[in-house]
Structure formats: C-alpha cells, structure tokens
C-alpha positions as CSV (number, residue, x, y, z in Angstrom):
1,M,0.0,-0.1,0.0
2,N,1.3,3.5,-0.7
3,R,0.7,6.5,1.8
4,R,-2.6,7.4,0.4
5,G,-3.8,3.8,1.0
6,R,-3.9,2.8,-2.6
7,T,-2.6,-0.8,-3.8
8,A,0.8,-0.1,-5.0
9,P,1.2,-0.9,-8.8
10,L,3.4,-4.0,-9.5
11,P,7.1,-3.6,-11.0
12,T,7.2,-3.5,-14.6
13,T,10.5,-5.3,-14.8
14,L,11.6,-8.7,-13.5
15,V,13.7,-9.0,-10.4
16,C,16.8,-10.7,-10.4
17,R,16.3,-13.6,-7.8
18,P,19.2,-15.1,-6.0
19,A,20.7,-18.6,-7.4
20,V,19.2,-21.9,-6.9
21,L,21.3,-25.1,-6.1
22,L,20.3,-28.3,-7.6
23,D,21.7,-32.0,-7.5
24,D,23.0,-31.8,-3.9
25,G,24.6,-28.4,-4.6
26,L,26.5,-29.2,-7.6
27,V,24.2,-27.3,-10.3
28,V,23.9,-23.7,-10.0
29,E,21.1,-21.9,-11.7
30,H,21.7,-18.2,-12.3
31,R,18.7,-16.0,-12.9
32,D,19.4,-12.6,-14.5
33,R,17.4,-9.3,-14.4
34,S,15.1,-10.7,-17.2
35,G,14.5,-13.9,-15.4
36,A,16.2,-15.8,-17.8
37,V,18.1,-19.1,-16.4
38,A,21.8,-20.1,-17.1
39,V,22.8,-23.6,-15.7
40,Y,26.3,-24.2,-14.5
41,D,27.0,-27.9,-13.7
42,F,29.8,-28.1,-11.3
43,R,29.7,-32.1,-12.0
44,A,31.6,-31.6,-14.9
45,L,34.8,-29.9,-13.4
46,P,37.8,-32.5,-13.0
47,V,37.8,-32.2,-9.2
48,G,36.6,-34.1,-6.5
49,D,33.0,-33.5,-5.2
50,T,34.0,-32.0,-1.8
51,L,35.7,-29.3,-4.0
52,R,33.0,-29.0,-6.4
53,L,30.6,-28.6,-3.6
54,S,32.7,-25.5,-2.1
55,L,33.3,-23.8,-5.3
56,A,29.5,-24.0,-6.2
57,R,28.6,-22.5,-3.1
58,L,30.9,-19.7,-3.4
59,F,29.7,-19.2,-7.2
60,A,26.0,-19.3,-6.0
61,A,26.7,-16.8,-3.4
62,R,27.4,-14.2,-6.1
63,C,24.6,-15.1,-8.2
64,V,22.3,-12.4,-6.6
65,P,20.8,-9.0,-7.4
66,S,23.7,-7.3,-5.6
67,R,26.5,-9.0,-7.4
68,W,25.8,-10.6,-10.7
69,T,22.8,-9.2,-12.3
70,S,23.4,-10.7,-16.0
71,H,24.6,-13.9,-17.3
72,Q,27.6,-12.1,-18.9
73,S,29.2,-11.8,-15.1
74,S,28.4,-15.3,-14.4
75,R,29.9,-16.5,-17.5
76,Y,33.1,-14.5,-17.1
77,F,33.7,-16.1,-13.7
78,W,32.7,-19.6,-14.9
79,L,35.5,-20.0,-18.0
80,P,38.4,-19.0,-15.7
81,L,37.1,-21.7,-13.0
82,Q,37.1,-24.3,-15.5
83,A,40.7,-23.3,-16.2
84,F,41.7,-23.6,-12.6
85,T,40.2,-26.9,-11.7
86,A,41.7,-28.4,-14.9
87,F,45.1,-27.1,-13.5
88,L,44.3,-28.7,-10.2
89,A,43.6,-32.1,-11.9
90,T,47.4,-32.2,-13.1
91,L,49.0,-31.9,-9.8
92,D,50.6,-34.8,-8.2
93,A,49.0,-34.3,-5.0
94,P,45.3,-33.4,-5.5
95,V,43.5,-30.6,-3.4
96,A,40.8,-32.2,-1.8
97,D,39.0,-29.0,-0.5
98,L,39.9,-25.5,-0.2
99,D,41.1,-25.4,3.4
100,Q,43.9,-27.8,1.8
101,L,45.0,-25.0,-0.8
102,T,48.6,-23.9,-0.1
103,A,50.3,-20.6,-1.2
104,G,52.5,-23.0,-3.3
105,V,49.7,-24.4,-5.4
106,W,48.5,-20.8,-5.9
107,Q,52.0,-19.8,-7.0
108,Q,52.3,-22.4,-9.3
109,W,48.8,-21.6,-10.9
110,R,49.9,-17.9,-11.4
111,L,53.2,-18.9,-13.0
112,S,51.3,-21.2,-15.3
113,R,49.1,-18.3,-16.8
114,P,50.3,-16.5,-19.8
115,N,51.2,-12.8,-19.4
116,A,48.3,-11.6,-21.3
117,P,44.8,-10.3,-20.7
118,L,43.4,-13.7,-20.7
119,G,46.0,-14.9,-18.0
120,Y,45.2,-11.6,-15.9
121,R,41.5,-12.4,-15.9
122,Q,41.9,-15.9,-14.9
123,I,44.0,-15.1,-11.9
124,T,41.9,-12.2,-10.8
125,T,38.5,-13.9,-11.0
126,V,39.6,-17.0,-9.6
127,R,41.3,-15.0,-6.6
128,G,38.0,-13.1,-6.0
129,L,36.1,-16.5,-5.7
130,L,38.6,-18.3,-3.4
131,L,39.1,-15.2,-1.0
132,D,35.2,-15.4,-0.1
133,D,36.0,-18.8,1.6
134,P,36.9,-18.4,5.3
135,R,38.6,-21.5,5.4
136,L,41.6,-20.7,3.6
137,S,44.8,-20.7,5.5
138,A,46.5,-17.5,6.5
139,A,49.6,-18.3,4.1
140,A,47.2,-19.1,1.1
141,R,45.2,-16.0,1.8
142,E,48.2,-13.8,1.7
143,A,49.6,-15.5,-1.4
144,L,46.4,-14.8,-3.0
145,A,46.1,-11.1,-1.6
146,R,49.7,-10.2,-3.5
147,R,49.1,-7.7,-6.2
148,V,48.8,-8.9,-10.0
149,L,50.2,-6.7,-12.4
150,K,47.8,-6.0,-15.4
151,P,49.5,-6.6,-18.5
152,A,50.3,-3.5,-20.7
153,A,47.5,-3.2,-23.5
154,K,48.5,-4.0,-27.1
155,E,45.7,-2.3,-28.7
156,A,46.8,1.1,-30.0
157,S,44.8,3.8,-31.8
158,F,44.4,4.0,-35.5
159,Q,46.7,6.4,-37.5
160,D,45.1,9.4,-38.7
161,A,45.2,7.9,-42.4
162,E,43.7,4.7,-41.2
163,F,40.9,6.3,-39.1
164,D,40.0,8.7,-42.0
165,A,39.8,5.8,-44.5
166,I,37.5,3.9,-42.1
167,V,35.3,6.6,-41.3
168,T,35.0,7.8,-45.0
169,T,34.0,4.1,-46.0
170,A,31.6,4.1,-43.3
171,R,30.2,7.5,-44.6
172,R,29.9,6.7,-48.0
173,M,28.0,3.4,-47.2
174,F,25.7,4.9,-45.0
175,R,25.0,8.0,-47.3
176,A,24.1,5.5,-50.1
177,A,21.5,4.0,-47.8
178,H,20.2,6.9,-46.2
179,L,19.6,8.5,-49.9
180,R,18.2,5.3,-51.1
181,I,15.7,5.0,-48.3
182,T,14.7,8.7,-48.5
183,D,14.1,8.6,-51.9
184,N,11.8,6.0,-51.9
185,A,10.2,7.3,-48.6
186,R,9.3,10.3,-51.0
187,H,7.6,8.1,-53.2
188,L,5.8,6.4,-50.7
189,A,4.5,9.8,-49.2
190,Q,3.7,11.0,-52.6
191,W,1.5,7.5,-53.3
192,R,-0.2,8.0,-49.9
193,S,-1.0,11.5,-50.8
194,G,-2.8,10.4,-54.2
195,A,-0.2,12.1,-56.6
196,F,0.0,9.0,-58.8
197,A,-2.7,7.7,-61.3
198,R,-4.1,4.5,-60.1
199,G,-2.8,1.4,-62.2
200,S,0.2,3.5,-63.5
201,E,3.9,2.6,-63.0
202,A,4.6,4.7,-60.3
203,W,1.4,4.0,-58.6
204,L,2.6,0.2,-58.6
205,L,5.6,0.9,-57.2
206,G,4.1,3.2,-54.4
207,E,1.6,0.3,-53.7
208,A,4.6,-2.2,-53.4
209,L,6.6,0.1,-51.1
210,D,3.5,0.4,-49.0
211,C,3.1,-3.3,-48.6
212,L,6.8,-3.4,-48.0
213,A,6.6,-0.8,-45.2
214,R,3.7,-2.2,-43.4
215,T,4.8,-6.2,-43.5
216,G,8.6,-6.1,-44.4
217,E,7.9,-7.9,-47.6
218,A,7.1,-6.8,-51.1
219,P,3.8,-8.1,-52.4
220,H,3.9,-11.7,-53.2
221,D,1.6,-14.7,-53.6
222,T,0.7,-16.6,-50.8
223,R,-1.7,-19.2,-52.3
224,V,0.9,-21.3,-53.8
225,R,3.0,-22.9,-51.1
226,R,6.2,-23.6,-53.6
227,Q,6.0,-19.9,-55.0
228,R,5.8,-18.4,-51.3
229,G,8.6,-15.3,-51.3
230,R,8.2,-14.9,-55.1
231,V,7.3,-11.1,-55.8
232,L,4.1,-10.9,-58.2
233,A,5.3,-10.2,-61.7
234,R,3.7,-6.8,-61.8
235,Y,5.5,-5.5,-58.9
236,A,8.8,-7.2,-59.5
237,R,8.6,-5.4,-62.9
238,V,8.5,-2.0,-61.5
239,L,10.6,-2.8,-58.7
240,G,13.4,-3.9,-60.9
241,G,13.7,-7.4,-59.9
242,E,13.3,-9.6,-57.1
243,K,16.9,-9.2,-55.6
244,P,17.1,-7.7,-52.0
245,E,18.5,-4.5,-53.6
246,H,15.5,-4.0,-55.7
247,T,12.8,-5.0,-52.8
248,W,13.3,-4.6,-49.2
249,Q,16.5,-2.8,-49.2
250,R,14.5,0.1,-50.8
251,L,13.0,0.8,-47.1
252,F,15.6,-0.8,-44.7
253,L,18.9,-0.8,-43.6
254,T,21.1,-4.2,-44.2
255,R,23.3,-5.5,-41.6
256,M,26.6,-4.1,-42.8
257,E,24.9,-0.7,-43.4
258,T,24.1,-0.7,-39.7
259,V,27.8,-1.4,-38.7
260,A,28.8,1.6,-40.9
261,L,26.1,3.9,-38.9
262,G,27.5,2.5,-35.7
263,V,31.2,3.5,-36.9
264,L,29.8,7.0,-37.6
265,L,28.4,7.2,-34.1
266,L,31.5,6.1,-32.9
267,A,33.7,8.7,-34.8
268,E,31.2,11.4,-33.8
269,H,30.6,10.8,-29.9
270,G,33.5,8.1,-28.9
271,W,30.6,5.5,-27.7
272,N,31.8,2.1,-27.4
273,L,29.9,-0.7,-29.3
274,S,27.9,-1.9,-26.2
275,V,26.5,1.6,-25.6
276,I,25.6,1.8,-29.4
277,N,23.9,-1.5,-29.3
278,R,21.8,-0.7,-26.4
279,L,20.6,2.9,-27.8
280,K,17.1,3.5,-27.6
281,V,15.2,5.8,-29.6
282,P,16.6,9.5,-29.2
283,Q,13.4,11.7,-28.2
284,A,13.3,15.2,-30.0
285,A,12.8,18.2,-27.4
286,P,10.4,20.8,-28.5
287,D,12.0,23.8,-29.8
288,A,11.1,27.5,-29.1
289,G,10.3,28.4,-32.9
290,S,8.8,26.7,-35.7
291,N,12.2,26.9,-37.5
292,G,14.5,26.2,-34.5
293,P,17.1,23.4,-34.2
294,R,16.0,19.8,-33.4
295,I,17.4,19.0,-30.0
296,Y,17.5,15.0,-29.3
297,R,17.7,13.7,-25.9
298,V,19.9,10.6,-26.3
299,E,19.9,7.8,-23.3
300,L,23.0,5.8,-22.9
301,E,23.6,2.5,-21.0
302,K,26.9,1.3,-19.9
303,H,26.6,-1.7,-17.5
304,K,30.4,-1.7,-16.6
305,R,30.2,1.4,-14.7
306,G,28.5,-0.3,-11.7
307,A,25.1,-0.5,-10.4
308,G,23.4,3.0,-10.1
309,R,25.6,4.7,-12.5
310,Y,24.1,2.7,-15.7
311,F,22.7,5.5,-17.3
312,E,23.0,9.0,-18.3
313,T,21.6,11.4,-21.2
314,R,23.3,13.8,-23.8
315,N,21.5,16.5,-25.6
316,L,22.5,16.7,-29.3
317,T,21.5,19.4,-31.6
318,D,20.9,19.5,-35.1
319,D,21.4,23.0,-36.2
320,G,23.6,22.2,-39.4
321,A,25.5,19.7,-41.5
322,A,28.4,19.6,-39.0
323,S,26.2,19.8,-35.9
324,P,26.4,16.7,-33.5
325,G,22.5,16.0,-33.8
326,R,22.8,15.6,-37.6
327,L,23.6,11.8,-38.0
328,I,21.0,11.4,-35.3
329,T,18.5,12.8,-37.7
330,Q,19.8,10.9,-40.6
331,A,19.8,7.6,-38.6
332,L,16.0,8.3,-37.5
333,E,15.2,8.8,-41.2
334,A,17.1,5.8,-42.5
335,T,15.3,3.3,-39.5
336,V,11.9,4.9,-39.6
337,F,10.2,2.1,-41.5
338,A,12.2,-0.6,-39.4
339,R,11.1,0.8,-36.3
340,A,7.5,1.0,-37.3
341,A,7.6,-2.6,-38.5
342,V,9.2,-3.9,-35.2
343,H,6.5,-1.7,-33.4
344,T,3.8,-3.7,-35.1
345,L,5.3,-6.9,-34.2
346,S,6.3,-6.2,-30.9
347,P,4.6,-3.0,-29.5
348,G,6.8,-0.9,-27.1
349,T,10.1,-2.0,-28.8
350,D,12.5,1.1,-28.5
351,R,15.6,0.0,-30.1
352,F,17.5,2.6,-32.3
353,L,19.7,0.6,-34.6
354,I,17.3,-1.9,-36.4
355,W,18.3,-3.6,-39.6
356,R,16.4,-6.4,-41.8
357,S,17.7,-9.7,-42.7
358,G,17.5,-11.3,-46.0
359,R,16.8,-14.6,-44.3
360,A,13.3,-16.2,-43.3
361,P,12.2,-15.1,-39.8
362,L,13.6,-16.8,-36.9
363,E,11.1,-18.4,-34.2
364,V,13.8,-17.7,-31.3
365,H,16.2,-14.8,-31.5
366,P,19.4,-14.8,-29.2
367,Q,19.4,-12.4,-26.5
368,D,22.4,-10.2,-25.2
369,E,24.0,-9.9,-21.9
370,T,21.1,-7.7,-20.4
371,G,18.7,-10.6,-21.3
372,R,17.2,-8.5,-24.4
373,K,16.2,-9.9,-27.6
374,L,18.5,-9.4,-30.5
375,G,15.9,-9.3,-33.2
376,I,11.9,-10.1,-34.0
377,G,11.1,-11.6,-37.1
378,V,13.3,-10.4,-40.0
379,F,14.5,-7.6,-38.2
380,G,17.6,-7.9,-36.2
381,F,18.9,-5.2,-33.3
382,G,22.2,-3.5,-32.8
383,I,25.8,-4.7,-34.0
384,S,27.4,-7.8,-32.9
385,G,30.9,-8.3,-32.2
386,R,31.0,-10.9,-35.5
387,T,29.2,-8.6,-37.7
388,A,31.7,-5.7,-36.7
389,K,34.5,-8.2,-37.6
390,G,32.8,-9.2,-41.0
391,W,32.5,-5.6,-41.9
392,A,36.0,-5.0,-41.2
393,T,37.3,-7.8,-43.2
394,Q,34.9,-6.4,-46.0
395,Q,37.0,-3.2,-45.8
396,G,40.3,-4.8,-45.8
397,L,40.9,-4.1,-41.9
398,P,42.6,-6.7,-39.5
399,S,40.0,-6.4,-36.7
400,S,37.0,-4.7,-35.5
401,P,37.0,-0.8,-35.8
402,F,35.1,-0.3,-32.6
403,R,37.8,-0.8,-29.9
404,R,40.7,1.0,-31.7
405,G,38.3,3.5,-33.1
406,R,37.0,4.4,-29.4
407,R,40.6,4.9,-28.3
408,T,41.6,6.9,-31.3
409,V,38.6,9.3,-30.7
410,N,38.7,9.8,-27.2
411,T,42.5,9.9,-26.9
412,L,43.6,12.0,-30.0
413,H,40.6,13.7,-31.3
414,R,38.2,14.4,-28.2
415,R,40.9,14.0,-25.8
416,A,38.5,13.4,-22.9
417,P,36.8,10.8,-21.0
418,G,34.0,9.0,-22.8
419,Q,31.8,7.6,-20.1
420,N,34.7,6.8,-17.9
421,S,36.5,8.7,-15.1
422,Q,39.5,10.9,-15.8
423,A,41.9,8.2,-13.8
424,T,40.3,5.7,-16.1
425,H,40.8,7.6,-19.2
426,D,44.2,8.5,-18.3
427,R,45.5,5.1,-17.2
428,V,43.5,2.7,-19.7
429,Y,43.3,4.8,-22.9
430,A,45.7,7.7,-23.1
431,L,48.9,6.6,-21.1
432,G,49.2,3.2,-22.9
433,D,48.6,4.8,-26.4
434,P,51.9,4.9,-28.6
435,Q,50.7,7.7,-30.4
436,V,49.6,9.7,-27.4
437,R,53.2,9.1,-25.7
438,Q,54.8,10.2,-29.0
439,A,52.5,13.3,-29.1
440,A,53.3,13.9,-25.5
441,V,57.3,14.2,-26.2
442,P,57.3,17.6,-27.8
443,V,54.9,19.1,-25.1
444,I,57.1,17.6,-22.3
445,A,59.9,19.0,-23.7
446,E,58.6,22.6,-24.3
447,A,57.5,22.7,-20.6
448,A,60.9,21.6,-19.5
449,E,62.7,24.2,-21.5
450,A,59.9,26.7,-20.1
451,V,60.7,25.6,-16.6
452,V,64.6,26.1,-17.1
453,A,64.1,29.6,-18.9
454,K,62.0,30.7,-16.0
455,A,64.4,29.6,-13.4
456,R,67.4,31.2,-15.3
457,A,65.5,34.5,-16.0
458,T,67.2,37.3,-14.7
459,V,64.2,39.0,-13.3
460,L,63.3,38.8,-9.7
461,A,60.1,36.8,-9.3
462,A,60.1,36.9,-5.2
463,E,57.4,39.1,-4.0
464,L,58.2,42.0,-1.9
465,R,56.4,42.6,1.5
466,K,56.5,45.2,4.3
467,R,56.5,42.6,6.9
468,A,56.9,38.7,7.7
469,D,54.1,36.2,7.6
470,P,54.3,34.0,10.6
471,A,53.1,30.8,8.5
472,D,56.0,31.4,5.9
473,Q,59.3,29.2,6.4
474,P,62.5,31.2,6.6
475,T,65.4,30.4,4.1
476,A,69.0,31.6,3.6
477,T,67.9,34.3,1.3
478,A,63.9,34.7,1.9
479,D,60.8,33.3,3.4
480,C,59.0,30.4,1.8
481,H,55.1,30.8,1.5
482,D,54.3,27.2,-0.4
483,Y,57.1,24.7,0.1
484,D,55.1,21.5,-1.1
485,N,54.1,23.3,-4.3
486,S,57.3,24.5,-5.7
487,P,57.7,25.4,-9.3
488,Y,60.9,23.7,-9.2
489,P,60.1,20.2,-7.3
490,G,62.6,17.8,-6.1
491,P,62.5,13.9,-6.9
492,G,60.9,13.3,-3.4
493,G,58.5,16.3,-3.5
494,G,58.7,19.8,-1.9
495,C,61.5,22.1,-3.4
496,G,64.6,21.0,-5.4
497,A,65.9,24.4,-6.0
498,S,68.8,26.0,-4.3
499,F,68.6,29.0,-1.7
500,L,69.9,31.3,-4.5
501,M,67.2,30.3,-6.7
502,C,64.5,31.4,-4.0
503,L,64.9,34.9,-5.5
504,A,63.5,33.4,-9.0
505,C,60.3,31.9,-7.2
506,P,57.1,33.3,-6.9
507,N,56.5,31.5,-3.7
508,A,59.3,33.5,-2.1
509,R,58.6,36.4,0.1
510,I,61.3,39.3,0.9
511,H,60.7,41.9,3.7
512,P,63.2,44.2,5.5
513,A,64.7,41.5,7.8
514,H,66.4,39.9,4.4
515,H,67.6,43.4,2.9
516,S,70.8,43.2,4.9
517,R,71.5,39.8,4.1
518,L,70.8,40.3,0.4
519,A,72.7,43.4,0.1
520,H,75.8,41.6,1.5
521,L,75.3,38.9,-0.9
522,H,75.1,41.2,-4.0
523,H,78.5,42.8,-2.4
524,A,80.1,39.2,-2.0
525,L,79.2,38.3,-5.7
526,D,80.9,41.5,-7.0
527,S,84.0,40.7,-5.1
528,L,83.9,37.1,-6.4
529,R,83.8,38.5,-10.1
530,T,87.2,40.0,-9.7
531,A,88.7,36.8,-8.0
532,M,87.2,34.2,-10.4
533,E,87.6,33.2,-14.2
534,P,84.9,35.2,-16.1
535,G,83.3,32.2,-17.6
536,Q,83.1,30.5,-14.2
537,W,81.5,33.4,-12.5
538,Q,78.9,33.9,-15.3
539,R,78.0,30.0,-15.2
540,Q,77.6,30.1,-11.5
541,W,76.6,33.6,-10.2
542,E,75.6,35.8,-12.9
543,N,71.9,35.2,-12.7
544,G,71.7,35.5,-9.1
545,H,73.7,38.5,-9.2
546,A,71.2,39.9,-11.9
547,R,68.2,39.3,-9.7
548,L,70.1,41.3,-6.8
549,E,70.4,44.0,-9.1
550,H,66.7,43.8,-9.8
551,L,66.0,43.9,-6.2
552,K,68.4,46.7,-5.7
553,G,66.6,48.9,-8.1
554,Q,63.3,48.1,-6.7
555,L,64.3,48.9,-3.2
556,G,66.3,52.3,-4.0
557,A,69.8,53.2,-3.3
558,A,68.8,54.9,0.1
559,V,67.3,51.3,1.4
560,W,70.2,49.6,-0.2
561,T,72.9,51.7,1.4
562,R,71.2,51.4,4.9
563,A,70.8,47.7,4.4
564,L,74.6,47.3,3.7
565,A,75.3,49.2,7.0
566,D,73.1,46.9,9.0
567,V,74.5,43.8,8.0
568,T,75.5,41.6,11.0
569,D,77.8,39.0,11.8
570,T,74.9,36.1,11.5
571,D,74.6,37.5,7.8
572,R,77.9,37.2,7.0
573,D,78.3,33.8,8.3
574,L,75.1,32.6,6.5
575,I,76.5,34.1,3.2
576,A,79.6,32.4,3.6
577,L,78.0,29.0,3.9
578,L,75.8,29.6,0.8
579,L,78.8,30.6,-1.5
580,N,80.9,27.8,0.0
581,G,78.1,25.2,-1.1
582,D,77.5,24.3,2.6
583,L,73.9,24.7,2.4
584,D,73.2,22.8,-0.7
585,S,72.5,19.4,1.0
C-alpha cells in the first residue's frame, strides 16, 4: 500500500532472484534481471565432489541481485574457474578442498598463466571467488592477496590516415543507404497522398513500397506454397527485380549498413559498441520556434560502470550539416520504416539500430547479456561483435574498428573521457597509447624548457612584503610561502632548488629583515667577479647577481645603502655558508 492507502502498482520489470542449487548443490541456476536462467554444472569440473561443492557454493553466493545481475557476469567467472580446476587435476597431490589449498599451489597456478589479458582475467577472477571462503589458511590468503600486475595493452589507436579511411568508407556506405531510403520514402509519401494515377507504373511502385513498409515484405503470392516469397510479376517489374537490392533494401538498412552507422556514431561521439548496441530511440525535444533546431535527448546505458551509474543522457542539437545531432536525424530517417515494422510486431520496442535480414524469420532470437532480444522476425537489433569483424574483413581491416576506434576518438580527437572517469581515461586509454606518448614528447620538452628558462630568468620573481608572515618558512635568502608546491619540485617532493633560486621563485617572500643579508650577498658576488675566471663566474653566479641588481633597483639606493650598513655577523656567516656550498645538502 502507498501512503494514500491505494494498492501500489506491480513492478514492470522482473527482479533478479538469488541462484538455485540443484542436485545436492552441484548445479547452479543463475537468474538474470529478465528472469532468464543460465545453468552451471559443477559436476563437470575435473576435481573431487567436496571441492566441487565448495566452489559451487562460492559461485552461487555471487549469483544474487547485489552482485551478478546478468549472465555475462557469471560466464565471465565460470570459464576461468574451469581452467583453474583443470590445472588442479594435473597436480601430483590433488587438492581435496579449499582448506588444503596452499600458497605454493596458488603460486604454481599464477606462474602457469600467460602474461596476457586472458591470464590476468583467470588469476583475478578465481582469486576473487576463493577469497570469499573463510577456511583458507593464512599463508594461502596472503598469497592470493598479492598484487597482480595487469599486462600492458597491445591495442593502439589508429593512425590518422587509417581512421580517416575507415570513417570515409562508413560514411559512403551509410550515405548511399540513407539516400536510397529517403528517396523511396518520398515516393511512398506521394503515393499515400494520391499523387499518382491508379494503375500507373509509379502507382504500382508506391503500392509495393506501402506493402513493404507495413509487412517488411514486397507483395507476393501466398496461395501457392512453392511460390512463397516470389514477388508478384507486376510489382517485380516496377521494382526492377526480386533481389534484396530491388525489394526490401529500398526501405530498410542491411546488417553491414548498420555497422557503418555504428562506426559514424563512434567517430562522432566516442561511444563504445555496447553503448551503441543499447541505444534507445532518441526523443526530440520541442524547440522555441517553428524553424528552430532539433534537440535530441539520447539515453546512454553502460553496465560496466556499476549499479546506480548505468545511465546518463546527452542532448545533441541538429542545427546544420556539421552539428552533432545531424547524424541522429539521418539515422532516424534511415530506420523509420524498420522501427515502425518492429513496433507492429512487438509494441513498445524502442531499439534505435534496426536492420532487416534477407533470411527467413527466426522463431527464437538470441539475447544479449542484459537478456534483451537481438531481433524479432526478419529484423535484427544492434551490432554483434561477429558482424563488426565481418564488416572489417570486407573493408580490408585486421580487426573490428570499434575498440581501436574508441581509443582513437577519445585520446587523439576528443582528448577527454567518454563515459569513464578521468583516472580510467588516463590509465587505460591515454598513457598506454603509443601515439599519445609520441605526441606528448614535444609538449613535455617544451614545458621543461619553459621551466628552465623561467629558472634562468634574470628577473626577480620573489614578492616584496613590508612585514613577515608567521606562516612562511624562513630560508637562507627569503621566506617560503608554499614549500610543497614549488615550481622547481625535487625528486621526493617539496622544493628541489638552491637557496639562491629563491629569488626566482614566486613563492618566495622578501621583507626588510632580509635586506641586509641580500645586500651583503650582492656585495660578495661583486667581489667574486674580480677573483674568479669570468666564464666560471657567469655560469655560477651571474643570474643570481642580476636578480639582486633587480631587487636593488626596486628598493632604491637609500634603502640598499642602509641595508649594507646593517649587515650582522649572522648575515656574513650565513652568506659564507651559501657561497661555499655548505647549504646545498
């Protein structure tokens, strides 16, 4: 009951229920958020029943709504668990149960895994399961808890020429499909408005397109079973033939044309394939004027971000050919008939990327990792990994364009996180990419040169004050206002510059208590000039002397003369230590 005393509505979606243990606890049934069941038979593992039962219990404990809400998660752990038990079966001394697992056995397992993403996945997933068992010995638990270094990613972004060629190919393919569909859509709209004489060639073509839009099929004779699927002769004549390019491709995208659209969405917005696959139909927001731009609200879904952070929205505006919303407009126009046909077959379906298959309708369509169907009838939804690889093969690419393409867009073009945190963007995408590192070399070099140039600048950078700040830290030549954030950091943090460089630091503060000491330092450097070889003096003391000259000009001759008269023995001793290098360590 709600607070007004009315019966609360039932939830519209199924709730993921805990796993079910069958056959004495050796079979686990995992129900995902849609209610679909995946069965994991631990009797097939090549270990003893006692160990099988322990592993099944650990596995089932994670098949709950708060842990694994999709079959993709449980399968992700099941395959490494099979590899782990196969390894245990090869040992001379078999492990009967988890309380007998030793640190040595675990270390053997770790060393047997390849130094690759697959090996890293096997080690970390099995470790996560085993650490849930309280019976592990202290030594085994310590061995499992040791850090596992993630192997460096071998995947690199595309070169500019490669990526431009991919995007150009995708744009050419989708543009041809978009023009084809919109041309036929205009003819159909004219037919529905009565613009053609009944029985004419144009009228017959319009009638064929109308049948195709409503049913997904061109008009054909269903009375003769052996001729099912054959387009009626009068319509085949105006359509130009019975091949897909003459019939259903007039109003629907093909599977490969949908991949081309996905590549363009990737290139435009940096979304990965899973996000593109789950796109719902964008909703157009009403604009202020009749001729105003169209603003689309795009809902993005990414389950890897964790519960509570799956969804976000983007507003994309179509106000011209180069605007981010123009591709959304074209995609809506290219899929309008497919979406209408799917809605007739299954009302409420809101998938964005829909394509038509040339094959006969399937009774049962496969599901994605979230439990949603990948198609209905002759229509398919989204882009599978196999289809993306097939498109790449057609275009002469070694692999699917989506993973490397996303890295290319986010690291080299957008240079910003795409549905990732800044830390993930830097660690996973930017820092490991060869092109990013290569592009960073001149930037780092320029910054280093700027720091050196600033350090060698002969202009006083320290700030003059009338009195001391109690929070500042005194040094040999000035007071330091922010030691931890020095523009000349040391290897271990803090400030790595010499005390003479305080005069070139904006964090330094000079007040009247420093005047006598600095005036004496200026006089000592003048004296050293006459006693040292000129080149050596210039390399070692010229910049510091120039900054003191600058300070002398700012304070004025009267203040400087009085400061020289006020020099104390402490000032002389401190400057002597500074010039002899005794304060450098």
